[in-house]
N, CA, C and O atoms as a MOPAC input file, in Angstrom:
PM7 MOZYME 1SCF
protein

 N      0.81000 1    -1.18200 1     0.00000 1
 C      0.00000 1     0.00000 1     0.00000 1
 C      0.86000 1     1.25500 1     0.00000 1
 O      0.36700 1     2.36200 1     0.21400 1
 N      2.12200 1     1.07000 1    -0.23700 1
 C      3.03100 1     2.21500 1    -0.28000 1
 C      2.60100 1     3.15800 1    -1.39600 1
 O      2.23000 1     2.73100 1    -2.49000 1
 N      2.66100 1     4.44600 1    -1.09000 1
 C      2.31200 1     5.45000 1    -2.08200 1
 C      0.82500 1     5.73300 1    -2.16900 1
 O      0.41100 1     6.63500 1    -2.89700 1
 N      0.02000 1     4.98400 1    -1.44600 1
 C     -1.42200 1     5.21500 1    -1.44300 1
 C     -1.86500 1     5.50100 1    -0.02000 1
 O     -1.24500 1     5.05200 1     0.94500 1
 N     -2.93500 1     6.24600 1     0.09000 1
 C     -3.39900 1     6.67200 1     1.39800 1
 C     -4.56800 1     5.82000 1     1.86900 1
 O     -5.48200 1     5.50300 1     1.10700 1
 N     -4.51300 1     5.46000 1     3.14100 1
 C     -5.64400 1     4.81000 1     3.78200 1
 C     -6.57000 1     5.92000 1     4.23900 1
 O     -6.14300 1     6.83500 1     4.94500 1
 N     -7.82000 1     5.85100 1     3.84800 1
 C     -8.78900 1     6.88700 1     4.17100 1
 C     -9.58200 1     6.52800 1     5.42000 1
 O    -10.17700 1     5.45400 1     5.50700 1
 N     -9.58000 1     7.44400 1     6.38400 1
 C    -10.39400 1     7.30200 1     7.58500 1
 C    -11.65100 1     8.12500 1     7.34800 1
 O    -11.57500 1     9.32700 1     7.09500 1
 N    -12.80900 1     7.47400 1     7.43100 1
 C    -14.08100 1     8.14500 1     7.15400 1
 C    -14.99000 1     8.05800 1     8.36400 1
 O    -15.06500 1     7.02400 1     9.02700 1
 N    -15.67800 1     9.15000 1     8.64500 1
 C    -16.63200 1     9.11500 1     9.74500 1
 C    -18.02800 1     8.82200 1     9.21000 1
 O    -18.37600 1     9.15500 1     8.07700 1
 N    -18.79200 1     8.20000 1    10.05500 1
 C    -20.16900 1     7.81800 1     9.77300 1
 C    -20.32600 1     6.97700 1     8.50200 1
 O    -21.27900 1     7.14500 1     7.74100 1
 N    -19.39300 1     6.09500 1     8.30000 1
 C    -19.44200 1     5.12100 1     7.20200 1
 C    -20.06600 1     3.85200 1     7.76900 1
 O    -19.53800 1     3.27800 1     8.72100 1
 N    -21.15800 1     3.41700 1     7.20800 1
 C    -21.82800 1     2.20400 1     7.69200 1
 C    -21.59100 1     1.09000 1     6.67500 1
 O    -22.28400 1     1.01300 1     5.66100 1
 N    -20.60800 1     0.22400 1     6.94800 1
 C    -20.27200 1    -0.83900 1     5.99500 1
 C    -21.43000 1    -1.80600 1     5.76500 1
 O    -22.29700 1    -1.99200 1     6.61900 1
 N    -21.40900 1    -2.40800 1     4.59400 1
 C    -22.38700 1    -3.44500 1     4.25100 1
 C    -22.11700 1    -4.70400 1     5.08300 1
 O    -21.02600 1    -4.88000 1     5.62400 1
 N    -23.11700 1    -5.56400 1     5.17500 1
 C    -23.00700 1    -6.78700 1     5.96000 1
 C    -21.82800 1    -7.64600 1     5.50100 1
 O    -21.08100 1    -8.15500 1     6.33700 1
 N    -21.64900 1    -7.81600 1     4.20000 1
 C    -20.56400 1    -8.67000 1     3.72100 1
 C    -19.19900 1    -8.09300 1     4.10600 1
 O    -18.27400 1    -8.84900 1     4.40400 1
 N    -19.06300 1    -6.76800 1     4.10300 1
 C    -17.81200 1    -6.12900 1     4.50600 1
 C    -17.54800 1    -6.34600 1     6.00000 1
 O    -16.42900 1    -6.65600 1     6.41000 1
 N    -18.60300 1    -6.17700 1     6.79900 1
 C    -18.47000 1    -6.39300 1     8.24000 1
 C    -18.04400 1    -7.81800 1     8.53900 1
 O    -17.13000 1    -8.04600 1     9.33100 1
 N    -18.70600 1    -8.77400 1     7.90700 1
 C    -18.37800 1   -10.17700 1     8.16100 1
 C    -16.94000 1   -10.49200 1     7.76600 1
 O    -16.24900 1   -11.20700 1     8.49100 1
 N    -16.48200 1    -9.97800 1     6.64500 1
 C    -15.10600 1   -10.22200 1     6.20400 1
 C    -14.10400 1    -9.62600 1     7.18500 1
 O    -13.10500 1   -10.26600 1     7.51400 1
 N    -14.36200 1    -8.40300 1     7.65800 1
 C    -13.44600 1    -7.75400 1     8.59500 1
 C    -13.43600 1    -8.46300 1     9.94300 1
 O    -12.36500 1    -8.74700 1    10.48100 1
 N    -14.59900 1    -8.75100 1    10.49300 1
 C    -14.67100 1    -9.41800 1    11.79200 1
 C    -14.09200 1   -10.83100 1    11.71500 1
 O    -13.46300 1   -11.29300 1    12.66800 1
 N    -14.29600 1   -11.51500 1    10.60000 1
 C    -13.66800 1   -12.83500 1    10.39100 1
 C    -12.14900 1   -12.71900 1    10.35300 1
 O    -11.44700 1   -13.56000 1    10.91500 1
 N    -11.63800 1   -11.67700 1     9.69300 1
 C    -10.19400 1   -11.50700 1     9.53700 1
 C     -9.48900 1   -11.38100 1    10.88600 1
 O     -8.33800 1   -11.79500 1    11.02800 1
 N    -10.17800 1   -10.80800 1    11.88000 1
 C     -9.55900 1   -10.66600 1    13.19700 1
 C     -9.98400 1   -11.77300 1    14.16200 1
 O     -9.58800 1   -11.76900 1    15.32800 1
 N    -10.78600 1   -12.71500 1    13.68000 1
 C    -11.15600 1   -13.87000 1    14.48800 1
 C    -12.26500 1   -13.62500 1    15.48900 1
 O    -12.38800 1   -14.36700 1    16.46300 1
 N    -13.06600 1   -12.61100 1    15.27500 1
 C    -14.16000 1   -12.31200 1    16.19900 1
 C    -15.41500 1   -13.06200 1    15.78600 1
 O    -16.40300 1   -12.45700 1    15.36900 1
 N    -15.37000 1   -14.37100 1    15.90300 1
 C    -16.45200 1   -15.23300 1    15.42000 1
 C    -17.73300 1   -15.09600 1    16.23700 1
 O    -18.80600 1   -15.42700 1    15.73400 1
 N    -17.65700 1   -14.62300 1    17.46800 1
 C    -18.88300 1   -14.41700 1    18.24600 1
 C    -19.80200 1   -13.42000 1    17.54500 1
 O    -21.02200 1   -13.48200 1    17.69500 1
 N    -19.22100 1   -12.51600 1    16.79100 1
 C    -20.00700 1   -11.55400 1    16.02300 1
 C    -20.48400 1   -12.14700 1    14.69800 1
 O    -21.62400 1   -11.92500 1    14.29100 1
 N    -19.62700 1   -12.88900 1    14.03800 1
 C    -19.94500 1   -13.34100 1    12.68500 1
 C    -20.93000 1   -14.50200 1    12.65700 1
 O    -21.51000 1   -14.79100 1    11.61100 1
 N    -21.12900 1   -15.16900 1    13.78700 1
 C    -22.11500 1   -16.24800 1    13.81400 1
 C    -23.54200 1   -15.71200 1    13.87200 1
 O    -24.50100 1   -16.46300 1    13.69100 1
 N    -23.68000 1   -14.41700 1    14.12300 1
 C    -24.99800 1   -13.78200 1    14.17700 1
 C    -24.94400 1   -12.47600 1    13.37900 1
 O    -24.91400 1   -11.39300 1    13.96200 1
 N    -24.93200 1   -12.57900 1    12.04400 1
 C    -24.77900 1   -11.39600 1    11.20200 1
 C    -25.84500 1   -10.32200 1    11.41500 1
 O    -25.55000 1    -9.13000 1    11.31600 1
 N    -27.06600 1   -10.72900 1    11.70400 1
 C    -28.13300 1    -9.74900 1    11.90600 1
 C    -27.83800 1    -8.86400 1    13.11400 1
 O    -28.02600 1    -7.64900 1    13.06000 1
 N    -27.37900 1    -9.47500 1    14.19800 1
 C    -27.07000 1    -8.71200 1    15.39900 1
 C    -25.86600 1    -7.80500 1    15.16800 1
 O    -25.86100 1    -6.66100 1    15.62000 1
 N    -24.85800 1    -8.29700 1    14.47600 1
 C    -23.69300 1    -7.47600 1    14.15900 1
 C    -24.11200 1    -6.25000 1    13.34800 1
 O    -23.72600 1    -5.12400 1    13.66000 1
 N    -24.89000 1    -6.48000 1    12.32600 1
 C    -25.33700 1    -5.38500 1    11.47100 1
 C    -26.18700 1    -4.38000 1    12.26300 1
 O    -26.04600 1    -3.17100 1    12.08400 1
 N    -27.06300 1    -4.88100 1    13.13400 1
 C    -27.89600 1    -4.00200 1    13.95700 1
 C    -27.04800 1    -3.20800 1    14.95000 1
 O    -27.32600 1    -2.03500 1    15.20200 1
 N    -26.01100 1    -3.84200 1    15.51700 1
 C    -25.13400 1    -3.15800 1    16.47600 1
 C    -24.39800 1    -2.00600 1    15.80000 1
 O    -24.30800 1    -0.91200 1    16.35700 1
 N    -23.88300 1    -2.24400 1    14.62800 1
 C    -23.17300 1    -1.18700 1    13.89900 1
 C    -24.14700 1    -0.08800 1    13.48700 1
 O    -23.84100 1     1.09800 1    13.61600 1
 N    -25.30900 1    -0.47900 1    12.99500 1
 C    -26.30400 1     0.51000 1    12.56900 1
 C    -26.79000 1     1.36200 1    13.73900 1
 O    -27.07900 1     2.54600 1    13.56100 1
 N    -26.88400 1     0.77800 1    14.92600 1
 C    -27.37600 1     1.48900 1    16.09400 1
 C    -26.31000 1     2.27100 1    16.84800 1
 O    -26.61700 1     2.92400 1    17.84600 1
 N    -25.08000 1     2.21900 1    16.39500 1
 C    -24.00400 1     2.94400 1    17.06200 1
 C    -24.14900 1     4.44300 1    16.84400 1
 O    -24.66500 1     4.89100 1    15.82000 1
 N    -23.68900 1     5.20100 1    17.81400 1
 C    -23.74000 1     6.65800 1    17.71400 1
 C    -22.79600 1     7.15400 1    16.62900 1
 O    -23.13700 1     8.05900 1    15.86800 1
 N    -21.61800 1     6.56700 1    16.56000 1
 C    -20.61300 1     6.98000 1    15.57400 1
 C    -19.84900 1     5.74700 1    15.11200 1
 O    -19.46500 1     4.89600 1    15.91500 1
 N    -19.64100 1     5.66900 1    13.82200 1
 C    -18.85300 1     4.59400 1    13.21900 1
 C    -17.81400 1     5.25100 1    12.32200 1
 O    -18.15200 1     6.07900 1    11.47700 1
 N    -16.56700 1     4.88800 1    12.50400 1
 C    -15.51600 1     5.35400 1    11.60300 1
 C    -14.83700 1     4.13200 1    10.99400 1
 O    -14.72000 1     3.08200 1    11.62600 1
 N    -14.40300 1     4.29300 1     9.77400 1
 C    -13.78300 1     3.18200 1     9.06100 1
 C    -12.45500 1     3.61000 1     8.46300 1
 O    -12.19200 1     4.79400 1     8.25100 1
 N    -11.63300 1     2.61400 1     8.20100 1
 C    -10.40500 1     2.79800 1     7.43100 1
 C    -10.58500 1     1.98900 1     6.16200 1
 O    -10.90900 1     0.80200 1     6.20700 1
 N    -10.37300 1     2.63900 1     5.03600 1
 C    -10.52300 1     1.98100 1     3.74400 1
 C     -9.32700 1     2.29100 1     2.87000 1
 O     -8.68800 1     3.33600 1     2.98800 1
 N     -9.04800 1     1.34800 1     1.99200 1
 C     -8.01400 1     1.51300 1     0.98100 1
 C     -8.61300 1     1.03500 1    -0.32200 1
 O     -8.97100 1    -0.13600 1    -0.45500 1
 N     -8.72500 1     1.93300 1    -1.28100 1
 C     -9.33500 1     1.56200 1    -2.55500 1
 C    -10.73200 1     1.01000 1    -2.39100 1
 O    -11.14900 1     0.14300 1    -3.16000 1
 N    -11.46100 1     1.49400 1    -1.40800 1
 C    -12.82000 1     1.02500 1    -1.16400 1
 C    -12.90600 1    -0.18700 1    -0.26300 1
 O    -13.98900 1    -0.49700 1     0.23300 1
 N    -11.79500 1    -0.89200 1    -0.03100 1
 C    -11.81000 1    -2.09800 1     0.80600 1
 C    -11.77300 1    -1.72300 1     2.28000 1
 O    -10.95900 1    -0.90000 1     2.69800 1
 N    -12.65300 1    -2.32600 1     3.06200 1
 C    -12.73000 1    -2.07500 1     4.49400 1
 C    -11.55100 1    -2.73600 1     5.20400 1
 O    -11.39800 1    -3.95700 1     5.16700 1
 N    -10.71600 1    -1.91400 1     5.85300 1
 C     -9.51800 1    -2.40400 1     6.54500 1
 C     -9.64300 1    -2.34500 1     8.05600 1
 O     -8.96600 1    -3.08800 1     8.76700 1
 N    -10.50300 1    -1.46900 1     8.54800 1
 C    -10.65200 1    -1.30800 1     9.98600 1
 C    -11.91300 1    -0.55400 1    10.31100 1
 O    -12.53300 1     0.06800 1     9.44900 1
 N    -12.28500 1    -0.62200 1    11.59200 1
 C    -13.51600 1    -0.00400 1    12.04600 1
 C    -13.41700 1     0.26200 1    13.54200 1
 O    -12.80600 1    -0.50900 1    14.28200 1
 N    -14.02000 1     1.35300 1    13.97200 1
 C    -14.22000 1     1.62900 1    15.39600 1
 C    -15.59900 1     2.25300 1    15.52600 1
 O    -16.05800 1     2.98200 1    14.64700 1
 N    -16.25000 1     1.95000 1    16.64200 1
 C    -17.56400 1     2.53800 1    16.84300 1
 C    -17.72600 1     2.97700 1    18.28600 1
 O    -17.07800 1     2.45200 1    19.19100 1
 N    -18.60600 1     3.95200 1    18.48200 1
 C    -18.86500 1     4.52400 1    19.79300 1
 C    -20.36800 1     4.51000 1    20.03500 1
 O    -21.16000 1     4.81100 1    19.14200 1
 N    -20.74300 1     4.15800 1    21.24900 1
 C    -22.11500 1     4.26200 1    21.72000 1
 C    -22.08300 1     5.33300 1    22.81100 1
 O    -21.28500 1     5.23700 1    23.74300 1
 N    -22.94300 1     6.35500 1    22.70700 1
 C    -22.83800 1     7.49000 1    23.61800 1
 C    -24.15700 1     8.22500 1    23.77600 1
 O    -25.03300 1     8.15300 1    22.91400 1
 N    -24.28600 1     8.94500 1    24.90600 1
 C    -25.40300 1     9.87600 1    25.06500 1
 C    -25.01000 1    11.26500 1    24.56400 1
 O    -25.83800 1    12.17600 1    24.52800 1
 N    -23.74500 1    11.42000 1    24.17900 1
 C    -23.26100 1    12.66600 1    23.62100 1
 C    -22.97600 1    13.75300 1    24.63900 1
 O    -22.55500 1    14.84800 1    24.26700 1
 N    -23.19700 1    13.47300 1    25.92100 1
 C    -23.00700 1    14.49900 1    26.94300 1
 C    -22.10400 1    14.04200 1    28.08400 1
 O    -21.15500 1    14.73800 1    28.44700 1
 N    -22.40000 1    12.87000 1    28.64600 1
 C    -21.64600 1    12.46100 1    29.83400 1
 C    -20.79800 1    11.21400 1    29.63700 1
 O    -19.83100 1    11.01100 1    30.37100 1
 N    -21.13400 1    10.37900 1    28.67100 1
 C    -20.39700 1     9.12500 1    28.52800 1
 C    -20.27000 1     8.72900 1    27.05900 1
 O    -21.17600 1     8.93800 1    26.25200 1
 N    -19.12500 1     8.15500 1    26.74900 1
 C    -18.88000 1     7.59500 1    25.41600 1
 C    -18.22900 1     6.23500 1    25.61800 1
 O    -17.19800 1     6.12200 1    26.28100 1
 N    -18.82500 1     5.22400 1    25.05400 1
 C    -18.32500 1     3.85200 1    25.17500 1
 C    -17.67400 1     3.46300 1    23.85100 1
 O    -18.34500 1     3.34800 1    22.82500 1
 N    -16.36600 1     3.26400 1    23.89000 1
 C    -15.62600 1     2.85500 1    22.70100 1
 C    -15.79100 1     1.35500 1    22.52100 1
 O    -15.52800 1     0.57900 1    23.44000 1
 N    -16.22000 1     0.95700 1    21.35100 1
 C    -16.55200 1    -0.43700 1    21.10100 1
 C    -15.96700 1    -0.89800 1    19.77000 1
 O    -15.92300 1    -0.12900 1    18.80900 1
 N    -15.52800 1    -2.12100 1    19.71300 1
 C    -15.14800 1    -2.77000 1    18.45700 1
 C    -14.09600 1    -2.02600 1    17.64000 1
 O    -14.34100 1    -1.65500 1    16.49200 1
 N    -12.94700 1    -1.81500 1    18.22600 1
 C    -11.82500 1    -1.27100 1    17.46200 1
 C    -11.12900 1    -2.47600 1    16.83200 1
 O    -10.57100 1    -3.31900 1    17.53500 1
 N    -11.16700 1    -2.55000 1    15.50600 1
 C    -10.52200 1    -3.68100 1    14.84800 1
 C     -9.88200 1    -3.26300 1    13.54300 1
 O    -10.39100 1    -2.40900 1    12.81600 1
 N     -8.74500 1    -3.89300 1    13.26600 1
 C     -7.95000 1    -3.60600 1    12.07600 1
 C     -7.48400 1    -4.94100 1    11.51500 1
 O     -7.06900 1    -5.83000 1    12.25900 1
 N     -7.55700 1    -5.07000 1    10.20200 1
 C     -7.09100 1    -6.30900 1     9.56500 1
 C     -5.67900 1    -6.63900 1    10.05500 1
 O     -4.85100 1    -5.73600 1    10.17900 1
 N     -5.39100 1    -7.89600 1    10.33200 1
 C     -4.11100 1    -8.28600 1    10.92500 1
 C     -2.87600 1    -7.77000 1    10.18400 1
 O     -1.88700 1    -7.41200 1    10.82300 1
 N     -2.91400 1    -7.72500 1     8.87200 1
 C     -1.73200 1    -7.30100 1     8.12400 1
 C     -1.43400 1    -5.80800 1     8.28000 1
 O     -0.35800 1    -5.34800 1     7.89600 1
 N     -2.37500 1    -5.05400 1     8.83800 1
 C     -2.16100 1    -3.61800 1     9.04300 1
 C     -2.04300 1    -3.22600 1    10.50800 1
 O     -1.89700 1    -2.04500 1    10.82500 1
 N     -2.10600 1    -4.20300 1    11.40100 1
 C     -1.96600 1    -3.88400 1    12.81100 1
 C     -0.55500 1    -3.38700 1    13.08100 1
 O      0.40900 1    -3.81800 1    12.44800 1
 N     -0.45600 1    -2.47400 1    14.03100 1
 C      0.81000 1    -1.84900 1    14.42900 1
 C      1.34400 1    -0.89000 1    13.36000 1
 O      2.54300 1    -0.61800 1    13.29500 1
 N      0.42200 1    -0.37900 1    12.51500 1
 C      0.79200 1     0.58500 1    11.47800 1
 C      0.14700 1     1.95000 1    11.72100 1
 O      0.25900 1     2.84100 1    10.87800 1
 N     -0.52500 1     2.12600 1    12.85800 1
 C     -1.15300 1     3.40500 1    13.18000 1
 C     -2.60300 1     3.52200 1    12.76800 1
 O     -3.24200 1     4.53800 1    13.03800 1
 N     -3.13500 1     2.49700 1    12.11700 1
 C     -4.53100 1     2.55200 1    11.65900 1
 C     -5.48300 1     2.54900 1    12.85500 1
 O     -6.42000 1     3.34600 1    12.90100 1
 N     -5.25200 1     1.66400 1    13.81700 1
 C     -6.10300 1     1.60200 1    15.00800 1
 C     -6.09000 1     2.90200 1    15.78200 1
 O     -7.13400 1     3.37800 1    16.22800 1
 N     -4.91000 1     3.47700 1    15.94200 1
 C     -4.76400 1     4.76000 1    16.63700 1
 C     -5.59300 1     5.84000 1    15.93000 1
 O     -6.30700 1     6.60300 1    16.58000 1
 N     -5.49400 1     5.89800 1    14.62100 1
 C     -6.26200 1     6.87500 1    13.84800 1
 C     -7.76100 1     6.65200 1    14.00000 1
 O     -8.52500 1     7.60900 1    14.12500 1
 N     -8.17900 1     5.39800 1    13.99100 1
 C     -9.60100 1     5.08900 1    14.15300 1
 C    -10.11600 1     5.52500 1    15.52100 1
 O    -11.19200 1     6.11400 1    15.62100 1
 N     -9.34900 1     5.23800 1    16.57700 1
 C     -9.78000 1     5.61100 1    17.93000 1
 C     -9.89100 1     7.12700 1    18.05000 1
 O    -10.88500 1     7.63700 1    18.56700 1
 N     -8.88600 1     7.84200 1    17.58000 1
 C     -8.93100 1     9.30300 1    17.65500 1
 C    -10.12900 1     9.86100 1    16.88200 1
 O    -10.83300 1    10.73900 1    17.38100 1
 N    -10.36100 1     9.36100 1    15.68100 1
 C    -11.48600 1     9.84000 1    14.86800 1
 C    -12.82400 1     9.47900 1    15.50400 1
 O    -13.75800 1    10.28000 1    15.47900 1
 N    -12.92200 1     8.28500 1    16.07100 1
 C    -14.18400 1     7.84800 1    16.67700 1
 C    -14.53900 1     8.68800 1    17.89200 1
 O    -15.70800 1     9.01700 1    18.09500 1
 N    -13.54900 1     9.03900 1    18.70200 1
 C    -13.81300 1     9.74600 1    19.95400 1
 C    -13.79400 1    11.26800 1    19.83100 1
 O    -14.20100 1    11.96100 1    20.76300 1
 N    -13.34000 1    11.78800 1    18.72800 1
 C    -13.17000 1    13.23400 1    18.57000 1
 C    -14.42800 1    14.03400 1    18.94300 1
 O    -14.29800 1    15.03300 1    19.65000 1
 N    -15.62400 1    13.65300 1    18.51100 1
 C    -16.81200 1    14.45400 1    18.86400 1
 C    -17.21200 1    14.34200 1    20.34000 1
 O    -18.09300 1    15.07300 1    20.79300 1
 N    -16.58100 1    13.44500 1    21.08800 1
 C    -16.97400 1    13.19200 1    22.47500 1
 C    -15.93700 1    13.71200 1    23.46900 1
 O    -15.89100 1    13.26400 1    24.61500 1
 N    -15.10800 1    14.65100 1    23.03000 1
 C    -14.02700 1    15.14300 1    23.88600 1
 C    -14.54800 1    15.78200 1    25.17100 1
 O    -13.83700 1    15.79000 1    26.17600 1
 N    -15.76100 1    16.31600 1    25.16700 1
 C    -16.30000 1    16.94600 1    26.37100 1
 C    -17.03200 1    15.96600 1    27.28700 1
 O    -17.45500 1    16.34500 1    28.37900 1
 N    -17.18600 1    14.72400 1    26.86400 1
 C    -17.83100 1    13.73200 1    27.72800 1
 C    -16.94600 1    13.45000 1    28.93200 1
 O    -15.73500 1    13.27300 1    28.79300 1
 N    -17.54100 1    13.40800 1    30.09500 1
 C    -16.79300 1    13.20200 1    31.33600 1
 C    -16.18400 1    11.80400 1    31.41900 1
 O    -15.07800 1    11.64000 1    31.93200 1
 N    -16.89600 1    10.80200 1    30.92000 1
 C    -16.41200 1     9.43100 1    31.00700 1
 C    -16.27600 1     8.82200 1    29.61900 1
 O    -17.18900 1     8.88500 1    28.79500 1
 N    -15.12300 1     8.23700 1    29.38900 1
 C    -14.88900 1     7.44700 1    28.17800 1
 C    -14.46800 1     6.06800 1    28.66400 1
 O    -13.49800 1     5.93700 1    29.41100 1
 N    -15.18800 1     5.05200 1    28.24600 1
 C    -14.94000 1     3.71000 1    28.75200 1
 C    -14.84000 1     2.71600 1    27.60900 1
 O    -15.30400 1     2.97300 1    26.49800 1
 N    -14.22900 1     1.57900 1    27.90000 1
 C    -14.21000 1     0.46000 1    26.97000 1
 C    -14.03100 1    -0.82200 1    27.75400 1
 O    -13.54800 1    -0.81500 1    28.88700 1
 N    -14.41600 1    -1.89300 1    27.15400 1
 C    -14.24400 1    -3.22900 1    27.70200 1
 C    -13.55700 1    -4.03700 1    26.62500 1
 O    -14.01100 1    -4.06400 1    25.48100 1
 N    -12.45700 1    -4.70200 1    26.98000 1
 C    -11.71000 1    -5.44100 1    25.96700 1
 C    -11.15200 1    -6.72800 1    26.54700 1
 O    -11.19500 1    -6.95200 1    27.75700 1
 N    -10.63300 1    -7.56100 1    25.67700 1
 C    -10.04300 1    -8.82600 1    26.09600 1
 C     -8.81800 1    -8.59200 1    26.96600 1
 O     -8.13500 1    -7.57600 1    26.83900 1
 N     -8.55100 1    -9.53900 1    27.84500 1
 C     -7.39500 1    -9.47300 1    28.72500 1
 C     -6.20700 1   -10.13700 1    28.03300 1
 O     -5.88000 1   -11.29700 1    28.28500 1
 N     -5.58100 1    -9.37300 1    27.16500 1
 C     -4.38500 1    -9.86900 1    26.49700 1
 C     -3.37000 1    -8.72800 1    26.40800 1
 O     -3.75500 1    -7.56800 1    26.26500 1
 N     -2.09500 1    -9.04900 1    26.48900 1
 C     -1.05200 1    -8.01800 1    26.54600 1
 C     -1.07700 1    -7.02000 1    25.38700 1
 O     -0.85400 1    -5.82900 1    25.60500 1
 N     -1.33800 1    -7.47100 1    24.18400 1
 C     -1.34200 1    -6.55000 1    23.03800 1
 C     -2.46900 1    -5.53000 1    23.14500 1
 O     -2.29000 1    -4.35800 1    22.81600 1
 N     -3.63600 1    -5.98700 1    23.61000 1
 C     -4.76300 1    -5.06000 1    23.79500 1
 C     -4.39600 1    -4.01200 1    24.84200 1
 O     -4.58100 1    -2.81300 1    24.63200 1
 N     -3.87900 1    -4.48100 1    25.96100 1
 C     -3.50500 1    -3.56700 1    27.04400 1
 C     -2.46400 1    -2.55200 1    26.56400 1
 O     -2.60700 1    -1.35500 1    26.81000 1
 N     -1.43600 1    -3.01900 1    25.89300 1
 C     -0.38000 1    -2.12300 1    25.40800 1
 C     -0.94300 1    -1.08800 1    24.43500 1
 O     -0.55900 1     0.08100 1    24.48300 1
 N     -1.84400 1    -1.50600 1    23.55900 1
 C     -2.43900 1    -0.58500 1    22.59200 1
 C     -3.20100 1     0.53400 1    23.29900 1
 O     -2.96900 1     1.71100 1    23.02400 1
 N     -4.10100 1     0.17600 1    24.20100 1
 C     -4.91700 1     1.18900 1    24.85800 1
 C     -4.09300 1     2.05800 1    25.81100 1
 O     -4.35100 1     3.25600 1    25.92900 1
 N     -3.11800 1     1.47500 1    26.48300 1
 C     -2.24500 1     2.28400 1    27.33500 1
 C     -1.45200 1     3.28600 1    26.50000 1
 O     -1.20600 1     4.40500 1    26.95100 1
 N     -1.04800 1     2.89800 1    25.29000 1
 C     -0.30700 1     3.82300 1    24.42900 1
 C     -1.16700 1     5.01700 1    24.00600 1
 O     -0.64500 1     6.04900 1    23.58500 1
 N     -2.49200 1     4.86400 1    24.12100 1
 C     -3.42600 1     5.94300 1    23.79100 1
 C     -3.87200 1     6.72100 1    25.02800 1
 O     -4.73500 1     7.59400 1    24.93900 1
 N     -3.28100 1     6.40400 1    26.18300 1
 C     -3.59400 1     7.13500 1    27.40000 1
 C     -4.70500 1     6.54400 1    28.25000 1
 O     -5.13700 1     7.17700 1    29.21300 1
 N     -5.17700 1     5.35600 1    27.92500 1
 C     -6.21600 1     4.70400 1    28.72200 1
 C     -5.56700 1     4.04500 1    29.93500 1
 O     -4.41000 1     3.62800 1    29.87700 1
 N     -6.31200 1     3.95200 1    31.02600 1
 C     -5.84200 1     3.34000 1    32.25500 1
 C     -6.80500 1     2.23700 1    32.66400 1
 O     -8.02300 1     2.41000 1    32.61400 1
 N     -6.25300 1     1.11600 1    33.06500 1
 C     -7.10400 1     0.04900 1    33.57300 1
 C     -7.76500 1     0.53800 1    34.86000 1
 O     -7.12700 1     1.21200 1    35.66800 1
 N     -9.03400 1     0.20200 1    35.05100 1
 C     -9.82500 1     0.75900 1    36.14800 1
 C     -9.15600 1     0.55300 1    37.50300 1
 O     -9.18000 1     1.46300 1    38.33200 1
 N     -8.57200 1    -0.58700 1    37.74900 1
 C     -7.97200 1    -0.83400 1    39.06400 1
 C     -6.69100 1    -0.02600 1    39.27500 1
 O     -6.16900 1     0.03900 1    40.38800 1
 N     -6.19300 1     0.58400 1    38.21000 1
 C     -4.99200 1     1.40500 1    38.32400 1
 C     -5.29300 1     2.89200 1    38.17100 1
 O     -4.37200 1     3.70500 1    38.09800 1
 N     -6.55800 1     3.24900 1    38.12200 1
 C     -6.95000 1     4.64600 1    37.93600 1
 C     -6.50700 1     5.46600 1    39.14800 1
 O     -6.60300 1     5.00500 1    40.28500 1
 N     -6.03000 1     6.66400 1    38.90100 1
 C     -5.40100 1     7.49400 1    39.93100 1
 C     -6.27500 1     7.77000 1    41.13900 1
 O     -5.80900 1     7.63000 1    42.27000 1
 N     -7.52400 1     8.15800 1    40.94000 1
 C     -8.29500 1     8.59900 1    42.09900 1
 C     -8.82900 1     7.44200 1    42.94700 1
 O     -9.26000 1     7.67100 1    44.07700 1
 N     -8.81200 1     6.24000 1    42.44800 1
 C     -9.21600 1     5.08200 1    43.23600 1
 C    -10.67700 1     5.06300 1    43.63700 1
 O    -11.08700 1     4.19700 1    44.41000 1
 N    -11.46600 1     5.98600 1    43.13900 1
 C    -12.87900 1     6.06900 1    43.51300 1
 C    -13.79300 1     5.40800 1    42.48500 1
 O    -15.01100 1     5.39800 1    42.66600 1
 N    -13.24800 1     4.87400 1    41.44300 1
 C    -14.07700 1     4.28000 1    40.39900 1
 C    -14.19200 1     2.77800 1    40.57200 1
 O    -13.25900 1     2.11400 1    41.02500 1
 N    -15.33200 1     2.26200 1    40.21000 1
 C    -15.57600 1     0.82100 1    40.19000 1
 C    -16.11400 1     0.49100 1    38.81100 1
 O    -16.77500 1     1.32100 1    38.18700 1
 N    -15.84300 1    -0.69000 1    38.33900 1
 C    -16.39600 1    -1.15100 1    37.07200 1
 C    -17.08900 1    -2.48400 1    37.32800 1
 O    -16.56900 1    -3.34500 1    38.03900 1
 N    -18.24800 1    -2.63500 1    36.74800 1
 C    -19.00800 1    -3.86600 1    36.85500 1
 C    -19.45300 1    -4.25400 1    35.45700 1
 O    -19.67700 1    -3.39400 1    34.60500 1
 N    -19.57800 1    -5.53500 1    35.23000 1
 C    -20.03500 1    -6.01200 1    33.93800 1
 C    -20.94400 1    -7.21500 1    34.14400 1
 O    -20.73200 1    -8.02600 1    35.04600 1
 N    -21.94200 1    -7.31600 1    33.30600 1
 C    -22.82200 1    -8.48000 1    33.29200 1
 C    -22.94600 1    -8.91300 1    31.84700 1
 O    -23.44800 1    -8.16400 1    31.00900 1
 N    -22.49800 1   -10.10200 1    31.55600 1
 C    -22.60400 1   -10.57000 1    30.17100 1
 C    -23.68900 1   -11.62500 1    30.10200 1
 O    -23.96100 1   -12.34900 1    31.06000 1
 N    -24.28400 1   -11.68000 1    28.95100 1
 C    -25.40700 1   -12.60700 1    28.80300 1
 C    -25.18800 1   -13.60000 1    27.71600 1
 O    -26.04700 1   -14.44700 1    27.47100 1

């Protein structure tokens, strides 16, 4: 892809086949086994940003938010061959840009070293290491 630019676009809603190909490429099969739910989740997101090259979907990040007090960063993914090239960083910045005044920005991700290193490099802190020590995080999965 040398000499060509990867385009980061806001409010791009990829087609179902594009979503399935991207989520499959990163091994997120929990999403791809239920295409209708995946498509509905992306469609219902407050903001969706994509990375494309020549029209091909290379990455995606989405945010669910009330636009005032909280923004939840969800589903940051980049095709494996482009990971560690700055695409994910660009997607996160573009996805969260309209929510800079929100008091809380949160995400939930897998417990793996690469995920942790990526988010820490963007200034995120794991809840148990947060400076003020007054925050708690709870999750209920179904």
